[in-house]
C-alpha positions as CSV (number, residue, x, y, z in Angstrom):
1,M,140.3,33.8,167.0
2,K,138.6,36.9,168.3
3,K,140.8,39.4,169.9
4,I,140.5,39.7,173.6
5,K,139.4,43.2,174.5
6,I,139.5,45.4,177.5
7,I,136.0,45.9,178.8
8,I,134.6,49.1,177.3
9,A,133.7,51.8,179.8
10,I,131.4,54.8,179.0
11,I,132.4,57.6,181.3
12,I,130.3,60.6,181.7
13,L,132.7,63.5,181.8
14,S,131.8,67.1,182.7
15,L,131.8,69.6,179.6
16,S,134.6,71.5,181.2
17,L,136.8,68.4,181.5
18,C,136.2,67.4,177.9
19,S,137.2,70.8,176.7
20,C,140.6,70.5,178.2
21,E,143.6,70.1,175.8
22,K,144.5,66.8,177.3
23,Y,141.6,65.2,175.5
24,D,143.2,66.1,172.2
25,K,145.3,63.0,172.6
26,F,142.3,60.9,172.2
27,L,140.6,59.9,169.1
28,S,137.3,61.8,168.9
29,V,134.2,61.1,166.8
30,H,131.7,64.1,166.5
31,I,128.2,63.5,165.4
32,I,127.2,67.0,164.1
33,D,123.6,67.8,164.7
34,V,122.6,68.7,161.1
35,G,118.9,67.8,161.7
36,Q,117.5,65.1,159.2
37,G,121.0,64.3,157.7
38,D,124.5,63.0,158.4
39,S,127.7,64.7,159.1
40,I,130.5,63.2,161.2
41,L,134.0,64.6,162.1
42,I,136.7,62.2,163.3
43,K,139.8,63.7,164.7
44,T,142.9,61.5,165.3
45,P,145.5,61.9,168.1
46,N,147.9,63.0,165.4
47,N,145.7,65.8,164.2
48,K,144.4,64.3,161.2
49,N,140.7,64.9,160.2
50,I,138.1,62.8,158.5
51,L,134.6,64.2,157.4
52,I,132.0,61.6,156.8
53,D,129.1,63.2,154.8
54,G,128.0,66.8,154.8
55,G,124.4,67.1,155.6
56,D,121.9,68.9,153.4
57,E,122.5,71.9,151.2
58,D,121.3,74.3,154.0
59,N,123.7,73.0,156.6
60,N,126.8,74.8,155.5
61,K,126.7,77.3,158.3
62,I,126.1,74.7,160.9
63,I,129.0,72.5,159.7
64,N,131.4,75.4,158.9
65,S,130.7,76.8,162.4
66,Y,131.3,73.4,164.0
67,L,134.6,72.9,162.2
68,K,135.9,76.2,163.0
69,S,135.0,75.8,166.7
70,K,137.3,72.7,166.6
71,N,140.0,74.8,164.8
72,I,139.7,72.6,161.7
73,K,141.6,74.1,158.6
74,E,142.6,70.9,156.8
75,I,140.5,67.9,156.2
76,N,142.7,65.0,155.2
77,M,139.9,62.8,154.0
78,I,136.2,63.2,153.0
79,I,134.0,60.1,152.7
80,A,130.7,60.7,151.2
81,T,128.9,57.5,152.1
82,H,126.4,57.8,149.3
83,L,124.9,60.5,146.9
84,D,121.6,61.5,148.7
85,K,121.4,65.3,149.2
86,D,121.1,65.0,153.0
87,H,124.7,63.5,153.0
88,I,126.5,65.4,150.2
89,G,124.6,68.7,150.3
90,T,127.3,70.8,151.9
91,L,130.4,69.0,150.7
92,D,130.8,71.5,147.7
93,Y,131.1,74.2,150.2
94,I,133.7,72.3,152.2
95,V,135.7,71.6,149.3
96,E,135.7,75.2,148.2
97,N,136.6,76.6,151.7
98,Y,138.9,74.1,153.3
99,T,142.2,72.4,152.3
100,V,141.0,68.8,151.4
101,D,143.6,66.2,150.7
102,K,141.3,63.3,149.5
103,I,137.6,62.7,148.8
104,Y,136.0,59.3,148.4
105,T,132.5,58.3,147.1
106,P,130.9,55.1,145.9
107,N,131.7,54.3,142.3
108,Q,128.4,55.9,141.1
109,K,127.2,59.0,139.3
110,D,124.1,61.0,139.9
111,D,122.2,63.8,138.1
112,S,121.3,65.8,141.3
113,I,122.2,69.3,141.8
114,P,124.1,68.6,145.0
115,Y,126.3,66.0,143.2
116,N,127.0,68.3,140.2
117,N,127.9,71.0,142.6
118,L,130.3,68.7,144.3
119,L,131.8,67.7,140.9
120,T,132.3,71.3,140.1
121,A,133.8,72.2,143.4
122,C,136.3,69.1,143.1
123,K,137.2,70.3,139.5
124,N,137.8,73.8,140.6
125,K,140.2,72.7,143.2
126,N,141.9,69.9,141.0
127,L,140.6,67.4,143.5
128,K,140.3,63.8,142.1
129,I,137.2,61.9,143.3
130,N,138.3,58.4,144.5
131,H,135.9,55.5,145.0
132,L,135.7,52.9,147.8
133,S,134.1,49.4,147.6
134,K,134.2,46.2,149.5
135,D,137.6,45.0,150.7
136,D,139.4,48.4,150.2
137,S,141.5,49.5,153.1
138,I,143.2,52.6,154.2
139,N,145.9,53.0,156.8
140,L,145.2,56.4,158.1
141,D,147.4,56.9,161.0
142,K,149.3,55.1,163.7
143,D,146.9,52.4,165.1
144,I,144.2,53.7,162.9
145,H,142.9,51.5,160.1
146,I,139.8,51.6,157.7
147,S,138.3,48.5,156.3
148,V,135.6,49.1,153.8
149,L,132.7,46.4,154.1
150,S,130.4,47.6,151.4
151,P,129.2,48.2,148.7
152,S,130.2,44.9,146.8
153,Y,128.7,46.2,143.6
154,I,126.6,49.3,142.6
155,Q,122.9,49.2,142.4
156,N,121.2,51.4,139.9
157,N,118.6,54.0,141.4
158,D,119.3,52.8,145.0
159,N,121.7,55.3,146.6
160,N,121.1,53.8,150.1
161,A,122.1,50.3,149.0
162,N,125.4,51.7,147.5
163,S,126.4,53.3,150.9
164,I,130.0,53.0,151.9
165,V,130.1,51.0,155.1
166,F,133.4,50.8,156.8
167,N,135.0,49.9,160.1
168,L,137.5,52.2,161.8
169,S,139.8,50.3,164.2
170,Y,141.8,52.2,166.8
171,K,143.9,50.0,169.0
172,E,141.3,47.7,170.7
173,M,138.3,49.8,169.6
174,D,136.1,49.3,166.6
175,F,133.9,52.0,165.3
176,L,131.3,51.1,162.5
177,F,130.1,53.7,160.2
178,T,127.1,52.6,158.0
179,G,125.7,55.4,155.9
180,D,122.1,54.6,154.9
181,C,122.8,50.9,154.1
182,E,119.8,48.6,154.1
183,K,119.2,45.2,155.6
184,E,120.3,43.4,152.6
185,N,123.8,45.2,152.9
186,E,123.8,44.3,156.6
187,S,123.2,40.6,155.8
188,E,126.0,40.5,153.3
189,I,128.4,42.4,155.7
190,I,127.8,40.0,158.5
191,N,128.2,37.0,156.2
192,S,131.5,38.3,154.9
193,Y,133.2,39.5,158.1
194,D,133.5,38.9,161.8
195,L,132.1,42.0,163.4
196,S,131.0,40.6,166.7
197,D,133.3,42.8,168.6
198,V,132.2,46.3,167.4
199,D,132.3,48.9,170.2
200,F,130.5,51.9,168.5
201,L,127.8,51.7,165.8
202,K,126.6,54.7,163.7
203,V,123.0,53.5,163.2
204,A,122.2,53.3,159.6
205,H,119.5,55.6,157.7
206,H,118.8,57.8,160.8
207,G,117.3,54.7,162.7
208,S,114.9,53.7,159.9
209,Y,113.2,50.2,160.1
210,T,114.8,49.5,156.7
211,S,118.1,48.9,158.5
212,S,119.3,47.7,161.8
213,S,117.9,44.2,161.6
214,D,117.7,42.1,164.7
215,T,120.2,39.7,163.1
216,F,122.6,42.5,162.5
217,V,122.5,44.3,165.8
218,K,122.8,40.9,167.6
219,E,125.8,39.9,165.5
220,V,127.6,43.3,165.7
221,S,126.6,43.7,169.5
222,P,127.7,47.2,169.8
223,K,128.1,48.7,173.2
224,I,127.2,52.2,172.0
225,A,125.1,53.4,169.2
226,A,124.5,57.0,167.7
227,I,121.5,58.0,165.6
228,S,121.7,61.2,163.5
229,C,118.1,62.5,162.8
230,G,116.0,65.6,162.9
231,Y,113.9,66.6,165.8
232,K,110.3,65.4,165.1
233,N,111.2,64.8,161.4
234,N,108.6,63.9,158.7
235,Y,109.9,60.3,158.5
236,G,109.3,59.4,162.0
237,H,113.0,58.5,162.5
238,P,114.3,56.8,164.5
239,H,111.5,54.1,164.1
240,K,110.3,52.2,167.2
241,S,111.4,48.9,165.9
242,T,115.0,50.2,165.5
243,L,115.0,51.5,169.1
244,D,113.3,48.3,170.4
245,T,116.1,46.2,168.8
246,L,118.8,48.3,170.2
247,K,117.3,48.2,173.7
248,K,116.8,44.4,173.4
249,Y,120.5,44.0,173.0
250,N,121.3,46.6,175.7
251,V,123.0,49.1,173.3
252,K,123.4,52.5,174.9
253,T,121.9,54.7,172.3
254,F,122.4,58.5,171.8
255,R,120.4,60.7,169.4
256,T,121.0,64.0,167.9
257,D,117.3,64.8,168.0
258,L,117.4,64.5,171.7
259,N,121.0,65.2,172.6
260,G,122.2,67.7,169.9
261,D,125.8,67.4,168.9
262,L,127.5,64.3,170.2
263,V,131.2,63.8,171.0
264,F,132.8,60.5,171.8
265,Y,136.5,60.2,172.9
266,S,138.6,57.1,172.9
267,D,142.1,56.2,174.1
268,G,141.8,53.0,172.1
269,Y,140.7,51.0,175.2
270,K,137.6,52.7,176.3
271,I,135.1,55.4,175.2
272,F,134.3,58.6,176.9
273,T,131.2,61.0,176.3
274,T,129.6,64.0,177.7
275,K,126.0,62.9,177.1
276,K,123.5,60.6,178.7
277,Y,122.0,57.9,176.6
278,K,118.3,57.8,175.9
């Protein structure tokens, strides 16, 4: 039986209000504007920090500056959704310069420079690289649970299809993070899990047409979506077909190329943000 959820409310708050310390009691999801890449910070009400991906190799100043602005000194968990350079490029710098408790990747290796830099940084810090796959779960904090939905197996030479996709539940809210997963992954996910009550969706692959199928968006039925992509990027992300699908299902969509850094706050029953959706 589906859980009955309090109707989600998107409240546009003034920036001054959101900077108040009282909002520290909320879960916050920060989509850092790293251009054509992904880097997401999640802060819990109990001061635990998750970093999902680390942008490209030239994003270390952007990410470091953002983390310092939020007084982040310790990262309890890094999740590298997959091994593409626009997702792991700065993670070696993060491991070298912050206290990191745990790091997770797909169960895959790569011969790229960013991946080898990450391996070296972890080795120098005696930090073990753990792996996540379908049906793994993590109890991170009070009322906060991570359920891994993909990958079910590793595909050679297809980093995107190997993306770690996970749902983070906080009280009555569900936040779905998708890396660069593809339509085939989406199909397997919705055939394996009931995701019809997701509240927040990090749109896969920067809004590419290779993800966010009509069937997936209809089934997941998110109230809010966030797209991380570069302004006037060479790939044309987000693609019109993706935006049309999100619009078709009345998903309030926010974009780093138009909005810059995005921050969403939740008390577990509703979501607050400072931005206007596009």
